[in-house]
OpenMM code with the backbone's topology and positions (N, CA, C; nanometers):
from openmm import Vec3, app, unit

residues = "ALA ILE LEU GLN LEU GLN GLU LYS GLY LYS LEU ASN ILE GLU ASP ASN LEU SER GLN PHE ILE VAL ASP PHE PRO ASP GLY GLU LYS ILE GLN LEU LYS HIS LEU LEU ASN HIS SER SER GLY GLN PRO GLN SER TRP ARG ASP ASN TRP TYR GLU LYS ARG LYS PHE VAL PHE ASP SER ILE ILE ALA LYS ILE LYS SER ILE ARG LEU LEU ALA GLN GLY".split()
positions = [
    Vec3(-8.3376, 6.5369, -20.7025),
    Vec3(-8.3048, 6.5570, -20.8418),
    Vec3(-8.4095, 6.6463, -20.9088),
    Vec3(-8.5356, 6.6240, -20.8768),
    Vec3(-8.6429, 6.7059, -20.9358),
    Vec3(-8.6257, 6.8516, -20.8965),
    Vec3(-8.5968, 6.8763, -20.7710),
    Vec3(-8.5799, 7.0144, -20.7263),
    Vec3(-8.4557, 7.0788, -20.7883),
    Vec3(-8.3527, 7.0006, -20.8134),
    Vec3(-8.2350, 7.0536, -20.8816),
    Vec3(-8.2681, 7.0900, -21.0258),
    Vec3(-8.3488, 7.0082, -21.0912),
    Vec3(-8.3913, 7.0405, -21.2273),
    Vec3(-8.4786, 7.1663, -21.2289),
    Vec3(-8.5582, 7.1828, -21.1250),
    Vec3(-8.6398, 7.3032, -21.1149),
    Vec3(-8.5505, 7.4263, -21.0973),
    Vec3(-8.4494, 7.4144, -21.0117),
    Vec3(-8.3567, 7.5260, -20.9914),
    Vec3(-8.2883, 7.5670, -21.1207),
    Vec3(-8.2640, 7.4709, -21.2082),
    Vec3(-8.1982, 7.4987, -21.3359),
    Vec3(-8.2981, 7.5444, -21.4432),
    Vec3(-8.4269, 7.5507, -21.4084),
    Vec3(-8.5291, 7.5955, -21.5017),
    Vec3(-8.5698, 7.4932, -21.6053),
    Vec3(-8.5382, 7.3664, -21.5809),
    Vec3(-8.5692, 7.2609, -21.6776),
    Vec3(-8.7100, 7.2049, -21.6601),
    Vec3(-8.7671, 7.2222, -21.5429),
    Vec3(-8.9043, 7.1817, -21.5159),
    Vec3(-8.9528, 7.2575, -21.3944),
    Vec3(-9.0796, 7.2386, -21.3639),
    Vec3(-9.1387, 7.3013, -21.2457),
    Vec3(-9.2225, 7.1948, -21.1769),
    Vec3(-9.2210, 7.1912, -21.0457),
    Vec3(-9.2973, 7.0875, -20.9759),
    Vec3(-9.4476, 7.1048, -20.9973),
    Vec3(-9.4895, 7.2163, -21.0517),
    Vec3(-9.6306, 7.2388, -21.0849),
    Vec3(-9.6633, 7.1884, -21.2264),
    Vec3(-9.5628, 7.1414, -21.3010),
    Vec3(-9.5862, 7.0866, -21.4349),
    Vec3(-9.6699, 6.9604, -21.4246),
    Vec3(-9.7537, 6.9384, -21.5247),
    Vec3(-9.8346, 6.8169, -21.5305),
    Vec3(-9.7516, 6.7005, -21.5827),
    Vec3(-9.7823, 6.5823, -21.5357),
    Vec3(-9.7129, 6.4617, -21.5789),
    Vec3(-9.7272, 6.4410, -21.7296),
    Vec3(-9.8396, 6.4852, -21.7857),
    Vec3(-9.8634, 6.4671, -21.9292),
    Vec3(-9.7623, 6.5426, -22.0152),
    Vec3(-9.6911, 6.6384, -21.9592),
    Vec3(-9.5863, 6.7073, -22.0336),
    Vec3(-9.4662, 6.6166, -22.0576),
    Vec3(-9.4507, 6.5148, -21.9752),
    Vec3(-9.3344, 6.4273, -21.9824),
    Vec3(-9.3692, 6.2882, -22.0342),
    Vec3(-9.4898, 6.2414, -22.0033),
    Vec3(-9.5393, 6.1137, -22.0541),
    Vec3(-9.6742, 6.1450, -22.1179),
    Vec3(-9.6707, 6.1693, -22.2466),
    Vec3(-9.7829, 6.2289, -22.3189),
    Vec3(-9.9136, 6.1525, -22.3048),
    Vec3(-9.9128, 6.0229, -22.3204),
    Vec3(-10.0378, 5.9459, -22.3199),
    Vec3(-10.0711, 5.8847, -22.1839),
    Vec3(-10.0120, 5.9379, -22.0773),
    Vec3(-10.0378, 5.8833, -21.9438),
    Vec3(-10.1809, 5.9168, -21.9023),
    Vec3(-10.2619, 5.8160, -21.8630),
    Vec3(-10.4002, 5.8422, -21.8227),
    Vec3(-10.4066, 5.9418, -21.7063),
    Vec3(-10.4904, 6.0412, -21.7219),
    Vec3(-10.5089, 6.1459, -21.6213),
    Vec3(-10.3818, 6.2244, -21.5936),
    Vec3(-10.2856, 6.2187, -21.6855),
    Vec3(-10.1593, 6.2890, -21.6674),
    Vec3(-10.1752, 6.4392, -21.6543),
    Vec3(-10.2833, 6.4931, -21.7102),
    Vec3(-10.3082, 6.6364, -21.6975),
    Vec3(-10.3582, 6.6739, -21.5580),
    Vec3(-10.3980, 6.5759, -21.4797),
    Vec3(-10.4451, 6.6004, -21.3430),
    Vec3(-10.3338, 6.5821, -21.2397),
    Vec3(-10.2255, 6.5174, -21.2790),
    Vec3(-10.1176, 6.4849, -21.1861),
    Vec3(-10.0009, 6.5799, -21.2086),
    Vec3(-9.9642, 6.6527, -21.1047),
    Vec3(-9.8483, 6.7409, -21.1129),
    Vec3(-9.7279, 6.6691, -21.0524),
    Vec3(-9.6081, 6.7136, -21.0923),
    Vec3(-9.4874, 6.6516, -21.0383),
    Vec3(-9.4850, 6.6580, -20.8863),
    Vec3(-9.5355, 6.7670, -20.8291),
    Vec3(-9.5369, 6.7780, -20.6827),
    Vec3(-9.6232, 6.6693, -20.6199),
    Vec3(-9.7278, 6.6240, -20.6911),
    Vec3(-9.8111, 6.5148, -20.6391),
    Vec3(-9.7302, 6.3854, -20.6299),
    Vec3(-9.6445, 6.3637, -20.7276),
    Vec3(-9.5608, 6.2431, -20.7238),
    Vec3(-9.4594, 6.2515, -20.6106),
    Vec3(-9.4078, 6.3716, -20.5869),
    Vec3(-9.3069, 6.3898, -20.4824),
    Vec3(-9.3637, 6.3706, -20.3421),
    Vec3(-9.4900, 6.4097, -20.3231),
    Vec3(-9.5464, 6.3947, -20.1883),
    Vec3(-9.6500, 6.2827, -20.1804),
    Vec3(-9.6450, 6.1930, -20.2798),
    Vec3(-9.7281, 6.0718, -20.2803),
    Vec3(-9.8767, 6.1028, -20.2737),
    Vec3(-9.9196, 6.2063, -20.3463),
    Vec3(-10.0613, 6.2404, -20.3483),
    Vec3(-10.1153, 6.2467, -20.4913),
    Vec3(-10.0592, 6.1648, -20.5804),
    Vec3(-10.0997, 6.1662, -20.7213),
    Vec3(-10.2320, 6.0952, -20.7446),
    Vec3(-10.2754, 6.0155, -20.6493),
    Vec3(-10.3959, 5.9360, -20.6680),
    Vec3(-10.3657, 5.7962, -20.7187),
    Vec3(-10.2394, 5.7682, -20.7463),
    Vec3(-10.2009, 5.6342, -20.7907),
    Vec3(-10.2005, 5.5405, -20.6700),
    Vec3(-10.2742, 5.4293, -20.6772),
    Vec3(-10.2710, 5.3336, -20.5661),
    Vec3(-10.1346, 5.2661, -20.5577),
    Vec3(-10.0966, 5.2255, -20.4396),
    Vec3(-9.9658, 5.1614, -20.4228),
    Vec3(-9.9645, 5.0174, -20.4696),
    Vec3(-10.0791, 4.9611, -20.4969),
    Vec3(-10.0846, 4.8198, -20.5346),
    Vec3(-10.0134, 4.7896, -20.6656),
    Vec3(-9.9871, 4.8909, -20.7492),
    Vec3(-9.9226, 4.8669, -20.8789),
    Vec3(-9.7843, 4.8055, -20.8620),
    Vec3(-9.7223, 4.8252, -20.7471),
    Vec3(-9.5845, 4.7784, -20.7326),
    Vec3(-9.5679, 4.6628, -20.6354),
    Vec3(-9.6769, 4.6004, -20.5961),
    Vec3(-9.6698, 4.4947, -20.4947),
    Vec3(-9.5624, 4.3905, -20.5232),
    Vec3(-9.5703, 4.3205, -20.6330),
    Vec3(-9.4723, 4.2152, -20.6635),
    Vec3(-9.3439, 4.2717, -20.7221),
    Vec3(-9.3509, 4.3834, -20.7865),
    Vec3(-9.2346, 4.4401, -20.8543),
    Vec3(-9.1272, 4.4827, -20.7556),
    Vec3(-9.1689, 4.5351, -20.6430),
    Vec3(-9.0725, 4.5830, -20.5442),
    Vec3(-8.9871, 4.4678, -20.4930),
    Vec3(-9.0500, 4.3551, -20.4690),
    Vec3(-8.9780, 4.2399, -20.4168),
    Vec3(-8.8787, 4.1851, -20.5194),
    Vec3(-8.9165, 4.1848, -20.6461),
    Vec3(-8.8306, 4.1285, -20.7495),
    Vec3(-8.7245, 4.2270, -20.7967),
    Vec3(-8.7444, 4.3551, -20.7669),
    Vec3(-8.6516, 4.4605, -20.8076),
    Vec3(-8.6292, 4.4622, -20.9585),
    Vec3(-8.7353, 4.4404, -21.0323),
    Vec3(-8.7281, 4.4459, -21.1783),
    Vec3(-8.7988, 4.5726, -21.2249),
    Vec3(-8.7342, 4.6835, -21.2044),
    Vec3(-8.7922, 4.8115, -21.2426),
    Vec3(-8.7430, 4.8496, -21.3819),
    Vec3(-8.8254, 4.8286, -21.4805),
    Vec3(-8.7962, 4.8683, -21.6177),
    Vec3(-8.8964, 4.9783, -21.6511),
    Vec3(-8.8474, 5.0949, -21.6876),
    Vec3(-8.9318, 5.2129, -21.7033),
    Vec3(-9.0572, 5.1845, -21.7863),
    Vec3(-9.0421, 5.1307, -21.9059),
    Vec3(-9.1574, 5.1077, -21.9924),
    Vec3(-9.2576, 5.0112, -21.9296),
    Vec3(-9.2097, 4.9107, -21.8602),
    Vec3(-9.2982, 4.8149, -21.7948),
    Vec3(-9.3754, 4.8791, -21.6806),
    Vec3(-9.3076, 4.9635, -21.6055),
    Vec3(-9.3728, 5.0317, -21.4938),
    Vec3(-9.4808, 5.1249, -21.5464),
    Vec3(-9.4495, 5.2024, -21.6495),
    Vec3(-9.5471, 5.2951, -21.7058),
    Vec3(-9.6672, 5.2185, -21.7593),
    Vec3(-9.6451, 5.1083, -21.8290),
    Vec3(-9.7554, 5.0284, -21.8820),
    Vec3(-9.8440, 4.9762, -21.7692),
    Vec3(-9.7830, 4.9305, -21.6609),
    Vec3(-9.8592, 4.8786, -21.5475),
    Vec3(-9.9409, 4.9898, -21.4816),
    Vec3(-9.8799, 5.1055, -21.4578),
    Vec3(-9.9487, 5.2164, -21.3924),
    Vec3(-10.0622, 5.2681, -21.4797),
    Vec3(-10.0438, 5.2698, -21.6100),
    Vec3(-10.1476, 5.3180, -21.7014),
    Vec3(-10.2755, 5.2332, -21.6911),
    Vec3(-10.2611, 5.1097, -21.6509),
    Vec3(-10.3773, 5.0211, -21.6460),
    Vec3(-10.4579, 5.0352, -21.5173),
    Vec3(-10.4143, 5.1184, -21.4251),
    Vec3(-10.4791, 5.1338, -21.2957),
    Vec3(-10.5473, 5.2692, -21.2866),
    Vec3(-10.6693, 5.2708, -21.2385),
    Vec3(-10.7439, 5.3961, -21.2229),
    Vec3(-10.6938, 5.4733, -21.1003),
    Vec3(-10.7052, 5.6048, -21.1070),
    Vec3(-10.6662, 5.6890, -20.9936),
    Vec3(-10.7622, 5.6723, -20.8777),
    Vec3(-10.7117, 5.6879, -20.7580),
    Vec3(-10.7964, 5.6949, -20.6399),
    Vec3(-10.8543, 5.8352, -20.6346),
    Vec3(-10.9597, 5.8538, -20.5602),
    Vec3(-11.0180, 5.9875, -20.5471),
    Vec3(-10.9182, 6.0809, -20.4795),
    Vec3(-10.9038, 6.1999, -20.5339),
    Vec3(-10.8162, 6.3000, -20.4732),
    Vec3(-10.9021, 6.3914, -20.3889),
    Vec3(-10.8496, 6.4301, -20.2740),
    Vec3(-10.9324, 6.5136, -20.1889),
    Vec3(-10.8609, 6.6132, -20.1120),
] * unit.nanometer
topology = app.Topology()
chain = topology.addChain("A")
for resn in residues:
    res = topology.addResidue(resn, chain)
    for name in ("N", "CA", "C"):
        topology.addAtom(name, app.Element.getBySymbol(name[0]), res)
């Protein structure tokens, strides 16, 4: 879906996450391509219990991720 939006000129995978979620911590360091290839620096622990319960509510997920520091990018 992201690549289709890019083809239509609606976004670019080089865009920063902060363009879409303004107050996201370190959003200016995370590009959409980082999210696509799992190299954003976000630890996977944010979703440990959520995945099992399948309660994915956008605002709740964003709030949870905002509370976690990025891992070192290298």
